[in-house]
N, C-alpha and C positions, 0 to 999 in steps of 0.2 A: 812671762804672759804668752809669748810666743808657744811654746811648749805645753800649755795648760790646757787640759781637757775640760769638758762640761758634762759628760756622759759616759756611762758604761752600761754594758748590756745586763739587762734581768729577764728573767722568765716572766713577763707582765702578768700572764693570765693565771699564774700560780701564786702570785704575791698576796698574802694575807693581809689586806688593808685594815681590817678591825683589830687585829693583833699588834700591827705595826712592826717597827724595827725590835729585834730580840738581842739578848746578849747582856753584857754587864750594865747595870743602871736602869734597865728596861721596867717598866711597869704595865700590869695588865689593864685594860679598859675599867675604869672606875675603881681603880684601888684606892685603899685608904692609905694616906701617906703622912706619917707622923715626922715633924720636924721642928726646929728651934729658931725662932727669927733672928737674922743678922743684920744689923743696920747698914745699909749700903745706899749711895745714891744711884737710884735705878733710872733716873731721867724719863723723858716721855710724859705723855698725859694720861695714859691709860693705867688702871691698878695692877702693880705689880711688885714684888718684892723678893728678896734673897732668904733662903732658908737651908738651915744646915740639918742633913739626914743623919741617922743613927750611924750611917757608915763614915760620916765625917765629911762627906761630900757637900758642898754648897751649890745649891741649883736656883735658878730663877723659876719664879712661881707667877704665872698671870691668872686672874681670877676676877669674879663679878659676873653675875647674870648679864648686865647692861654692857660689858665689854666685849665688844664683836672679835677681837683678837683671840679670845679663850677658844672660840669655836673655829674660826676662819684659819688660825695657824696649824691646829691638829689636821684639818683637811688637806690645805695646800701642801705642807710638807709630807704627809702620806702619799699624796698624788706624785709628787717629784719624785719621791723615794721608789714607789712603784714602777715609774717609768724609767728609771735610771739616771735622773738627775740627781745632783746633790742636794742634800738639805739637813738642818739640825732636826733631831727627832723631839716631836712633842706627845705628851702622854696626858689624855683625859683622866683627871683624877679627883679625889676629893683629899683636902688636906686639913689636917688637924695641926695647926700652928701654935707652938707654945711660945708665949711671949709676944706675938704679934700685936701691934697698935692697931685700934680700930677707930673708925670715925663715927659721926652721928648717922649716917645712912648706912652704916655696917652692923651686922649683929654683935651683940656684947659677948665676950669670951665666956665660957662656962666656968663656974666657980672651981672645977678641978683643975689645978695648976694654970689657971687662967690660960686656957686653950680656946683659940678662935678657929671657928669651922669655916673654911674656904670652898664655897661649892656654887657654881662649877668652877674648876680650877684646872690648869694645865702646867705641867712641869716639863722644862726644857732640858735637853741633853745635846751638848754641842757634836757636830759631825767631827769625826776622828780626823786628826791631822795638825800638823804645826803650822801655826799661822805665818803667812808670808806678807809683809807689809812693803808697800813701795815707797819712794822717795817723799810722796805726800801723805804718808801714813796709812792707815788701815782702810781697806776696801777698794773697790773699783768701779768706775762708772761705765754705763752700758756701752758707750763710744768705744772704750779700751777692749770691749769684747771682740771687736772686730781685729785685733793684734794677735788673735792666736792663728798659727800656721801649721796646717796638716803636714807639710814636708819636713816639719822639726818635731811631728809627734803632737802636736795641738789640735784642737777641735777642728773639725770640717765647718765650711758654711752651712751644710745642712743641720749640723748638731746645734750649732750656735743660732742659727735662724729659728729652729724649733723651740729653742729656750726663750728667744723673743716673742714667739707666737704664744707659747704657753703663758708668758706673764701677761700678755694681752688678753688671752682666755680668761685668765684669773681676775682681770683688771688690778693688777699689782701697781697700787698709785703711789707708794714710798718707796721710789727707787733713787733716792740719794745713795752716795758712795758708801756709807756706812751701813748700808742693808745687804751689801754684798761681800763676800770674802774669798780670799785665796788662801788655799792651804797647801802643805806637802804632804802627801799621803805616804810617800817612802823617799828616803835620803840614802845616799851613798855613804856609808858609816865612815870610811878612810878621808873622803874629801867633804863631806857635809854638803854635797851637790844634791840637789833636789832631783830624784827619778821621776816622780809623779806629781807635778804642781795641779791642782784641780780648783775651778772655779765654780761657786753656786751662791743662791740668794740665800742670805742667812735671816732675814727677817720677813715673814710673809704674813703678818697679822692684818694688814690693810689689804685683803683680798676678798673674793666673792660680794663685791658692791659695785660701786661706780667710782672709777678714779676722779679724784677732785683737787682743786688748785691747794687746799691746805690740808690734806689728807686726814679730813674729819673722819671721826669713827662711824656716826651713824650711816651715812650714805656709802662710806667706802668699805665696810668691813661686814659681812654675814648679813646682807640685805638682799632677800630674794627678788622683791619688786625691782630694786635698782639694776641688780645683776642679770637677771632675765631680759630687762629691756634693752641692754647694751649689745649692739650687733659685735660679730667678730672683726669685721671689716669696715673700713671707714668710707669706702666707695663701692658703686655698684659693680664696678670691675677693676680687676686688677688685686695686688695683694698688699696694699697698704692696709696696716690693722689700726683698729680704733683703740688707742689707749692714749689720752690726753696728758701731758706731763703736769705733774704737780709743780708748785712752787720751788721745792727742793729736790725735784726727779731729775733724772739724767736719761730718761726713756721717753721719747715723745713720737708716737705712731709710725713706727719703722716700716719699710717695706720689706716684706718676706720674700726670698726665692722659691721657686717652685720645688727645689730640692728640700727645703725646710719644711715647707707645707707639707709634702709626702711624708717626711721623716716623723713628724708628729702626728699626722693623721694615722699613720700605720701604728704608732704605739697606743694611740688613744681607743683604736678600733680592737685591741686586744683584751680590752677591760670586759669583764663579763656585767649583766646587769646587777647582779648580786654584790660585785666589788664596788659599783658606783653607788649602790644603795647603802653599803657598809661604810662607806667614805663618808656620807653625810650624817648616817646614824650614829657611828663611834665618836664623831666630833660634836654631836647632841646639837646640829643646827635648829631643830624646832624650838628647842628651849629659848632660843633669841627672840621668837616671835609670839610664843603663847605658853601659858601656864596650864592650859585645859588638855587633859589626856585625850579627849575625843577629837581633838584638832591636830595631834601630833601626826598622824598617819598622813594626812592630807598636805600638811607642811612638808613632810619628808619627800613625799611623792613630788611635790613642785618643784623641790631642787634637783631630785633625779632626772625629771623632763626638761629642766631647763639646761643642765650639763649635757644630756644626750642631743639637743637641740644644737648646741654649740659645736659638738662633735660633728654633727653634721654639715654645718656652716663650713667648718674646715674641711671636711671631705669633698664638698660639692664644688669648692671654688677652684679656678684653674688660673695659675699665674702667668702672667704674660712674658713670652719669651725675652723680650727686649727690655723689660724691667730690671733697674739694677737694686739689689737689694741694699738696705742702708741700717 
């Protein structure tokens, strides 16, 4: 943990947020993905399943028009990726699932090979790196983030506070240990010692809403009214952020250093208006609220303006010199 990083530089202004992470396993936006259902215990309360691609890879698929995570996780992961923070890759797609089960509220499969069409859907690709588990198992609590030590190559206070502030900006409500991961990006082959440990948020489905006690989907994920009404800061002065801890969460309205505020503000201000619009458009945010094409543009613009307002809130605040980050 002491040597772990949370951020690596990117050329923010040139990141193609619509296309997203490229390389092996990537999908272009709205690609049609054929796969075969694999029975796995997926856990959680929102619709998801495991599917085997033609390549043999097994991937997690989140799906459903009423599932806020299908939209939120695409946007949140792409934002963190563009700014230089780690994240799994989420691709907005249309899935043709062979052999998928279906419930009474889901469309029946087509007669041809019992194919179930899952739309909208998002396919997850894990961030590269070998998982590193601690003595208590997988994941890390947000209090452990403060164990990084820049003198040993770990994240600086500015970098880790920027990540906390970004989590608050997104209203990341489900902050239990299992939602964060520590991976090794590179190890010494001869000794197996990890050269580059890296900390990141691995599940960002409950974002762009309002943090809530039970991590409920409706207020907590892809809810414009809820998200736009939540201020960044908990108080009129100082830099305690507005992020209420959920029942299982490990992050509760931390105080952010001035260095952390400036660091994140600088990154966010490098995003262009087009990149911000692409963020919500590629993630199909308007579909969460409306099925009317003539309402799509206004709903999209609402998300763009809410995002820009939060950037301004971060930019205009000045943290008190004597305030101690937490």
